[in-house]
Each structure stands twice: as C-alpha cells, then as structure tokens.
C-alpha positions in Angstrom: -149.7 -7.2 145.3 -148.5 -7.8 141.4 -146.5 -5.1 140.0 -149.8 -4.4 137.4 -152.2 -4.3 139.8 -150.1 -2.0 142.1 -149.3 0.8 138.7 -153.6 0.3 138.6 -154.1 1.1 142.2 -151.9 4.2 142.3 -153.1 5.3 138.9 -156.7 4.4 140.4 -156.0 7.2 143.4 -154.2 9.9 141.3 -157.1 9.8 139.1 -159.0 10.8 142.4 -156.7 12.8 143.7 -156.3 14.7 140.1 -160.3 14.9 139.2 -161.0 16.7 142.8 -158.4 18.8 142.6 -160.3 20.3 139.7 -163.5 20.3 141.1 -162.7 21.8 144.5 -161.3 24.2 143.3 -164.0 24.5 140.6 -166.7 23.9 142.7 -165.5 23.7 146.5 -165.4 21.5 148.6 -169.2 21.7 149.8 -171.1 21.7 146.4 -168.0 18.9 144.8 -170.5 16.0 145.1 -168.8 12.1 145.2 -170.2 10.8 142.7 -168.9 14.6 140.0 -165.5 13.0 141.1 -166.3 9.4 139.7 -167.6 10.4 136.8 -164.5 12.5 136.2 -162.0 10.3 137.6 -163.0 7.4 135.0 -163.6 5.3 138.4 -166.7 4.0 140.5 -168.5 4.8 143.5 -166.4 1.3 145.0 -163.1 2.6 144.0 -163.3 5.6 145.7 -164.3 4.1 148.8 -161.8 1.4 148.5 -158.5 4.0 148.4 -161.1 7.1 150.7 -162.9 6.8 153.2 -165.3 10.0 152.3 -164.7 12.9 150.9 -163.3 14.4 152.6 -159.9 11.8 153.5 -159.7 12.4 149.6 -160.0 15.9 150.6 -157.4 15.5 152.6 -155.0 14.2 150.2 -155.3 16.5 148.0 -154.6 19.1 150.0 -151.8 16.7 151.3 -150.4 16.7 147.4 -150.7 20.4 147.7 -149.0 21.3 150.3 -145.6 19.1 149.7 -145.4 20.1 146.8 -145.2 23.9 147.4 -142.2 22.7 150.4 -140.9 21.2 147.3 -141.1 24.5 145.2 -139.6 26.3 148.0 -136.7 24.3 148.5 -135.7 23.9 145.5 -135.8 27.9 145.3 -133.7 27.9 148.3 -131.8 25.3 148.3 -128.5 27.0 146.3 -128.9 30.9 148.1 -125.8 31.9 149.8 -126.4 33.6 153.1 -130.2 33.0 155.3 -131.2 36.2 154.0 -131.1 35.1 150.5 -132.2 31.7 151.7 -135.9 33.6 152.8 -135.4 35.1 150.1 -135.5 32.5 147.5 -137.2 29.8 149.9 -140.4 33.7 149.5 -140.3 34.1 145.9 -140.5 29.9 146.0 -143.8 30.0 147.5 -145.4 32.9 145.7 -144.2 30.5 142.6 -146.4 28.0 144.3 -149.3 29.2 145.4 -149.6 31.2 142.0 -151.1 27.3 140.4 -154.4 27.7 139.5 -156.1 26.7 142.8 -153.6 26.1 144.9 -155.1 29.6 147.4 -157.8 28.0 147.2 -157.7 24.8 148.5 -154.8 25.8 151.7 -155.7 28.9 152.9 -159.5 28.8 152.3 -160.7 26.0 151.3 -158.1 23.3 154.4 -159.1 25.6 157.4 -163.4 25.9 155.9 -162.5 21.9 155.3 -160.4 20.5 158.0 -159.9 23.2 160.7 -157.1 24.9 161.8 -155.2 22.8 164.5 -155.0 20.2 161.0 -153.9 22.5 158.4 -151.3 24.2 161.0 -149.9 20.7 161.2 -149.6 20.4 157.8 -148.0 23.8 157.0 -145.7 22.5 160.1 -144.7 19.5 158.1 -143.9 20.7 155.3 -143.2 24.8 154.5 -143.0 26.1 157.7 -139.8 23.9 158.2 -137.7 25.7 155.8 -138.8 29.1 157.6 -138.4 27.5 160.9 -134.4 26.7 159.7 -133.5 30.3 157.4 -134.9 31.7 160.6 -132.5 29.7 162.6 -129.9 30.5 160.6 -130.6 34.0 160.7 -131.1 34.9 164.0 -127.7 32.1 164.5 -126.3 34.8 166.2 -128.5 36.6 168.3 -128.4 34.4 171.4 -132.1 36.3 172.7 -133.9 36.1 170.0 -133.2 32.3 169.2 -135.7 30.7 171.8 -138.1 33.0 169.4 -138.0 30.7 166.5 -141.4 29.1 166.6 -143.6 32.6 167.8 -142.0 34.5 164.3 -141.8 31.0 162.1 -145.4 30.9 163.2 -145.9 34.6 162.7 -144.1 35.3 159.4 -145.7 32.0 158.3 -148.8 33.6 158.7 -147.8 36.7 156.8 -146.3 34.4 153.3 -150.8 32.7 153.9 -152.3 36.0 153.8 -149.7 37.6 150.9 -150.5 34.4 149.0 -154.2 35.5 149.5 -153.9 39.4 148.9 -151.9 38.2 146.0 -153.7 36.3 144.2 -157.0 39.0 144.6 -154.7 41.1 142.9 -152.4 42.7 144.5 -148.4 42.9 143.5 -146.5 40.3 144.1 -143.2 42.7 144.5 -144.6 44.7 147.1 -144.9 41.8 149.3 -141.5 40.7 148.1 -140.0 43.9 149.0 -141.7 43.6 152.4 -140.9 40.1 153.6 -136.9 41.6 153.0 -137.8 44.6 155.1 -138.9 42.3 157.5 -135.7 39.1 157.3 -133.8 43.2 157.5 -135.0 44.1 160.5 -134.9 40.3 162.4 -130.8 40.2 162.0 -130.4 44.1 162.6 
C-alpha cells in the first residue's frame, strides 16, 4: 500500500472512531445508528464495513483507544514519583484526570460492560490501567512476603474501587475525598 493510500486509510479509520465516540457519548451505544456514524465521519457505509465488522467492533476500537489513553495518563502521572506510595497516589490522580475527560466514564464504565460484557472489559483493564496498579502494589508490598500472593486480588479490588470512585466523581462526588480515601487504603496496606 502506498504511503498516501495508507494515510487515507488511517484517516478514514480515525474519522470513524472519532465520530463514533462523539455519538456514543451523546446518545449511547444502543441509540447510535451506523448511518449516523458514517454521516458524522463524512465517509460511506462501505468505508465503515471495510474497517470494522460491525458497530460493536467499532465500539470496541473506541473503548480500546480510550483505555489506552487512560493508561498513558496514569503512566505519565506516576513516572517521576519517588516511592511506591507516591507513585500509586500520583497514578490515582492521573486516573481521575483521565476519567474526567467528557464522556469517558460513560464509555468505559457504563457502556462498555453492557455492550462488550464483563469478561472483555476485565481483559481490557488488565491490558491497560491495571498493569500499572499491579506494579505499584507489588512495590508497595515488597517487604511483606505474606501479602505478595494477594497482589492479583488486591489489584482487582482496588481497580474496582477506582472505577466506582470515578462514577461517584462524575455524579458530583468530591474528588479530594476519594483521593484521601485512596491514601488511607494504601497506608493501611503498607502498615
């Protein structure tokens, strides 16, 4: 494929993902029709089906991109932190910053489980944000041999807690209270 052809292909795919994201946030997955997506993207229906098997595959691409952006924000936030606790707290702030992007909480925490199923969303989490959380918890607990075998379970529990906190914050909860609660949990784990 020539460079200009590849560029057009990537631009079309990106336009579809961008348009679909806007509509999924605005209307929800169920209420978004593929003709609306192609019209918003300025492409043909054939272009949609050239890039994606169906609307669900396009939704998955939207969610994968959002999850990768959340993970990147967490990584960037925690990269320069000194110790494990500081890195986890910085990562928590990064997560809340990332989830404050308009529509992201709806896409990742409400629509994705309903459309893709819990197992697919759990796999997406494991491939993205949970990796940094697992590494941080392992470092935090490195001197507590009895707790190291529990890192997977602690990661799953704290990941769920972060998601619930993001939903509460999106609904108007005070972010600073959730950040303080996370610090309390981490301090309890490291005690």
